[in-house]
DOBAMI-894660 format. One line per 8 residues: number of its first residue (from 1); for each residue z, x, y of C-alpha. Coordinates in pm, 1 decimal, m for minus. Each point is the difference from the previous one (the first is absolute). Layout:
REM DOBAMI-894660
NUM> Z,X,Y | ...
END
This chain:
REM DOBAMI-894660
1> 1855.3,m1253.0,m1035.5 | 219.1,137.4,313.9 | m224.1,65.3,273.0 | 154.8,343.8,63.4 | m65.6,152.1,m298.8 | m382.8,m179.6,10.9 | m44.1,161.4,307.9 | 122.1,362.6,m104.2
9> m211.8,m27.7,m314.9 | m329.8,m123.4,234.0 | 67.0,340.7,212.1 | 48.1,191.1,m288.2 | m331.6,m87.8,m157.0 | m192.6,m33.1,282.6 | 88.1,355.0,104.3 | m83.2,99.3,m390.0
17> m313.5,m125.2,60.3 | m91.8,195.0,273.2 | 117.1,329.3,m176.8 | m185.0,m28.2,m306.9 | m326.8,m174.9,167.4 | 10.1,297.3,214.8 | 68.7,263.7,m336.4 | m297.9,m218.2,m147.8
25> m271.4,22.3,306.4 | 60.1,357.5,115.4 | m181.8,191.9,m263.2 | m236.3,233.2,200.4 | m266.5,17.7,m278.1 | m26.5,m371.1,m85.5 | m175.9,m176.0,281.1 | 29.7,m349.0,m160.9
33> 366.6,m9.3,m15.5 | 41.0,m281.7,214.2 | m241.4,m248.4,m222.8 | 191.1,104.3,m303.9 | 333.9,m104.3,193.2 | m179.5,m324.2,89.8 | m95.7,m32.3,m363.4 | 370.9,60.6,m100.9
41> 122.5,m279.3,239.1 | m247.6,m230.0,m132.2 | 110.7,14.7,m338.6 | 379.2,m43.8,63.5 | m91.8,m269.5,270.5 | m208.1,m140.8,m243.0 | 287.3,1.9,m286.7 | 264.6,m137.9,242.8
49> m224.9,m293.1,87.8 | m59.4,m85.2,m354.1 | 374.7,m10.7,m32.4 | 24.7,m236.5,283.5 | m291.7,m242.2,m139.2 | 118.9,m39.8,m335.1 | 362.4,55.3,9.8 | 93.6,m71.2,371.6
57> m224.4,m271.9,m3.9 | m196.4,22.8,331.6 | m235.1,m169.3,89.5 | m374.6,171.0,71.3 | m326.7,m104.2,69.9 | m356.2,92.4,113.1 | 68.8,m173.0,348.8 | 327.1,178.4,54.1
65> m113.5,350.7,m85.1 | m319.0,m74.2,218.3 | 190.9,m104.4,288.9 | 236.4,293.7,m25.7 | m256.6,242.2,m65.5 | m49.7,127.9,385.5 | 357.2,90.6,6.8 | m9.4,147.3,m351.5
73> m330.7,209.9,118.0 | 218.9,109.3,289.4 | 312.2,130.9,m195.8 | m203.5,146.7,m255.4 | m235.4,229.6,231.4 | 289.4,71.1,187.4 | 175.9,138.0,m306.9 | m311.5,212.0,m105.2
81> m8.6,144.5,325.9 | 362.2,97.9,2.1 | m82.3,181.9,m349.5 | m246.6,183.3,131.0 | 213.9,83.2,289.1 | 255.7,138.7,m199.3 | m264.4,324.7,m70.2 | 46.0,89.2,356.4
89> 372.9,m8.6,132.1 | 345.2,33.7,m130.8 | 180.7,m330.1,m152.0 | 265.5,57.0,301.1 | m292.4,m68.6,247.8 | m214.6,m267.4,m122.4 | 283.5,m213.7,m136.8 | 158.2,m112.5,321.2
97> m346.1,m36.8,144.8 | m150.9,m238.2,m249.1 | 335.1,m172.2,0.2 | m39.8,m82.1,380.3 | m226.5,m291.2,m49.6 | 274.8,m241.3,61.4 | m40.9,97.3,373.1 | m349.4,m35.5,m5.2
105> 37.7,m361.7,m111.8 | 191.2,m78.1,284.3 | m267.5,149.0,218.7 | m260.8,m221.2,m171.3 | 233.2,m320.9,42.5 | 25.0,60.0,360.2 | m382.1,65.4,43.4 | m99.4,m299.5,m187.4
113> 291.7,m220.3,159.1 | m23.6,100.7,334.0 | 251.9,1.7,291.9 | 210.0,m315.7,m209.9 | 0.8,215.1,m348.9 | 171.2,323.1,286.5 | 239.4,m217.6,121.6 | 126.1,m71.5,m353.4
121> 67.0,347.6,m101.1 | 350.6,122.6,75.2 | 79.9,290.2,173.0 | 108.5,192.8,m344.3 | m350.7,m47.6,m129.8 | m170.7,129.1,296.7 | 214.7,319.3,40.0 | m44.9,34.8,m417.6
129> m376.5,m12.8,51.6 | 13.7,221.2,277.4 | 201.8,233.5,m205.9 | m233.2,7.9,m289.1 | m307.1,28.0,244.2 | 151.9,314.9,152.3 | 99.0,153.4,m342.3 | m347.6,m48.8,m162.2
137> m199.3,103.7,325.1 | 269.6,307.9,9.5 | m62.4,113.9,m360.9 | m351.5,m19.4,59.5 | 26.9,221.5,274.1 | 240.1,232.7,m154.8 | m238.8,57.5,m293.3 | m322.5,59.7,216.6
145> 224.5,262.0,253.6 | 143.4,171.5,m267.7 | m17.9,374.0,0.5 | m209.5,112.7,m340.4 | 254.6,300.6,m13.8 | 284.1,m237.0,9.9 | m143.9,m248.3,m211.0 | m55.0,264.3,m274.0
153> 324.7,170.8,34.0 | 199.7,m347.6,m53.7 | m227.4,m54.2,m297.3 | 110.4,303.6,m149.3 | 189.0,m150.0,m302.0 | m183.3,m336.3,m33.9 | m169.0,m109.9,m307.6 | m308.8,m34.4,203.1
161> m163.8,129.9,332.4 | m136.1,m204.4,262.8 | m230.4,80.1,266.2 | m94.5,m171.0,311.8 | m220.1,m293.0,m44.4 | m58.5,m309.7,212.3 | m31.7,m194.8,m365.4 | 382.2,128.0,m20.0
169> 94.5,m262.1,253.7 | m309.6,m267.7,m22.3 | 51.1,m95.2,m340.2 | 352.1,m111.8,18.9 | m83.2,m156.7,349.6 | m296.0,m206.9,m207.5 | 221.9,m94.2,m219.2 | 272.2,m110.9,251.8
177> m254.6,m203.0,173.2 | m173.7,m186.2,m311.3 | 388.0,m67.9,m166.8 | 71.0,m135.8,343.2 | m310.2,m251.9,5.6 | 91.1,m114.9,m349.4 | 332.2,m75.7,66.2 | m119.7,m205.2,333.9
185> m243.7,m171.5,m224.2 | 246.6,m60.9,m262.5 | 244.7,m177.0,217.8 | m315.1,m257.8,87.0 | m132.3,m41.7,m340.7 | 360.5,m40.9,m175.1 | 26.8,m332.7,218.3 | m238.8,m122.6,m260.7
193> 75.2,154.4,m344.4 | 305.9,40.6,m196.2 | 95.0,345.7,48.9 | 84.9,101.0,m408.0 | m379.2,m122.1,m11.0 | m122.8,195.4,250.6 | 200.0,299.6,m150.6 | m135.0,m45.2,m318.0
201> m335.3,m28.3,150.3 | 14.7,324.4,204.6 | 112.0,158.7,m346.2 | m298.2,m101.9,m199.9 | m253.6,95.5,293.7 | 165.4,343.0,m29.2 | m61.9,m20.7,m364.3 | m354.1,m97.2,61.1
209> m30.8,321.6,266.8 | 160.9,241.0,m262.5 | m257.7,m93.6,m287.3 | m292.0,52.4,280.3 | 169.5,346.5,70.3 | 37.2,56.6,m368.2 | m402.5,m79.7,m63.4 | m107.9,222.7,283.3
217> 255.7,287.1,m145.8 | m163.2,m30.8,m366.8 | m372.8,4.4,152.6 | 127.2,336.2,192.5 | 148.4,114.0,m359.6 | 325.7,73.0,199.1 | 262.3,143.4,m224.8 | 342.5,m150.1,m47.1
225> 291.7,179.1,m134.8 | 364.2,m114.7,m87.2 | 150.5,250.2,241.3 | m215.3,m81.5,309.5 | 33.0,m377.9,m64.6 | 358.4,m37.0,m79.0 | 144.1,24.4,349.6 | m294.7,m272.8,129.9
233> 141.1,m250.1,m242.3 | 355.8,92.1,75.7 | m71.1,m78.7,352.8 | m152.4,m322.7,m62.3 | 270.9,m113.3,m192.4 | 234.8,81.9,251.5 | m219.3,m167.0,282.5 | m16.7,m297.1,m217.2
241> 377.2,m2.2,m117.6 | 82.5,66.5,373.2 | m215.5,m301.5,125.1 | 188.4,m246.7,m264.5 | 375.1,130.5,121.5 | m156.8,m60.6,351.5 | m44.1,m343.3,m64.1 | 366.9,m47.3,m160.3
249> 172.7,160.2,291.9 | m208.7,m202.1,312.3 | 48.5,m319.8,m257.6 | 357.1,21.9,143.1 | m46.3,m171.6,335.5 | 380.8,33.0,98.3 | m15.8,389.2,m24.5 | m350.8,63.4,77.6
257> 86.5,139.9,374.0 | 182.0,268.6,m252.8 | m246.0,43.2,m251.3 | m328.3,46.0,195.8 | 121.8,345.5,198.1 | 117.8,152.3,m303.7 | m328.8,m36.7,m166.5 | m207.5,86.0,280.3
265> 167.9,321.6,54.3 | m155.8,83.2,m374.7 | m192.5,303.0,171.3 | 295.5,143.2,90.9 | 83.2,60.0,m352.6 | m378.8,95.3,m61.4 | 43.4,262.9,259.8 | 309.3,144.2,m196.0
273> m200.7,m14.6,m307.3 | m282.1,202.7,155.3 | 240.4,293.5,102.6 | 186.2,3.2,m338.5 | m233.7,m43.8,m244.0 | m341.7,99.9,202.0 | 192.1,236.9,210.2 | m153.9,m92.6,305.5
281> 175.0,170.5,311.3 | m107.0,m178.4,341.2 | 46.9,137.4,350.8 | 262.6,m160.6,215.3 | m252.2,m199.9,169.2 | m142.3,m141.1,m278.2 | 387.6,m145.5,m78.6 | 18.8,m124.8,326.3
289> m296.5,m180.8,6.1 | 75.9,m149.6,m362.0 | 361.6,m57.6,133.3 | m112.1,m208.3,243.5 | m269.0,m188.0,m210.4 | 278.0,m58.5,m274.3 | 231.2,m138.4,274.3 | m275.0,m245.8,130.4
297> m77.2,m139.7,m337.5 | 358.0,m52.3,m84.4 | 26.3,m189.1,350.6 | m326.8,m202.5,m143.2 | 169.8,m90.6,m338.1 | 324.2,m128.9,188.7 | m229.4,m217.1,194.2 | m175.5,m141.6,m290.1
305> 199.5,m282.9,m73.5
END
């Protein structure tokens, strides 16, 4: 498949995953929506893992699953925290923060690699890391210092009203930290494992997490309705399809310097979806900080070649 088309499809589906996950998890009455979202993602990823094993010929074993387990858990817990966070903050704000984990991976590389690793980073990477950090910290400052009356005024026509809360920023940042740790650990573990086998191990672990959440929800006698669960499964499907086309896009090594920043900018489209479908309206300060974050993310994508 053409790298450009694959990149656009990955961008579209990952932004769609953000949108539908937000719709599925932001209900005020359902306090277990994040667990139901884990169930949905586990089901979809389990089906994809079965396809890869029985039709795609991907080899999998308990050894691979066990070796990749720490990485899988970091990713799964980060996503669960991200789903909880969608209850407390606009998608337009949470998506850029969650997608900033690439900058933290660079920071972790410097921490564990020392000055030698720092010298290997180009000025563009360092500038991108600074932009992302300034943008994320700036978003937190803007959120915490915003006047309540101004917040109420800009949320007047939104589908959901959000009160000022430390969880609003803490949860997306928590996702970002754990996702960055998972990505860093991923780069180390994949030196020993086949990438396709590791991905299937991750999907099977997510399936196990989904089953555990389902058992817990059934014990609590939580209700499942088609109307409330449909957005979750659409979001989970978008996540899995986006991952498939992401792999297709970056497989073209000759054009990865172009595909990486295109896909990394999916949070821009998530912000657009938040404005169009969820009627989220932010202040100019929010958009300024989001802009800095997105520019940094795109630069990191350009450097990730």
